[in-house]
C-alpha positions, 0 to 999 in steps of 0.5 A: 162688318159683313154680318152687321151691314146687310140683311137679306133672305136670312133664316136664323137671323130673322127668327132671332131678331124677331125673338129679341124684339119680342123679349127685349123690345130692342133691335139686336142687329148690331150684336146678333150679326157678329154672334151668328158669325162666331156661331158659324165658325164654331159649327165649322170647327165642330164638324171638322173635329167630329170628322177626324181625318175623313177619306176623300169621298166624305169631304164633299158632304162635310163641306156641304154641311159646313157651308150650309151651317154658315149660310143658315146663320148668315145675315144675307143669302142671295140665291146664287150663294147656294151654287157651291151647295148644289155642286157639293150635293152632287157628290153627297147623298144629301139633296136638301141643298138643291131644294134650298136653291130651288126655293131661294128664288122666292126671295126675289119677291122682295124686289116687287116693291120700291121699298124692297120688303121681304115677304115673311110668308115666302121666307117661312115657306122657303126655310120651312120646306128646306128644314123639313127636307133636311130633317127627313134626310137626317132621320133617313140616315143620309147625314151619316158618314158611315162605311169604310170611306168615312174615316181613315184609321189613325196614322200609326195604327196597323192592320193585324 
């Protein structure tokens, strides 16, 4: 129900909603919300599977990426929802969550009017900057879980 009932500051959802209207001429809200919820669950499982058995030092970054994926696919993202991302980013080399939290306050511009309409240009600015920042960190290698603290050896392996 959460993914079907509300819409606010939703990045991927708004893009797919507009694309669906353009391609089909219909509003795909009812089906798109649950589909994105399933996508967030799939992403969480993929990250968990890809990480194997990470060391404790790698967990904040994995949690940061998992929650970021969830919020990117969510249909509602209030600025205070990003507080856990900011906290997790303190224990990770990734800083895009801090940029996202700083720019998320732009979503409050929707409350300027009685109709509570969101500004497409402010949303594009918010998520465009966050996407560029995250891409820069990705290409700089900050997303990599490397080094001795990233993964544990399998439980039955022994050093020889």
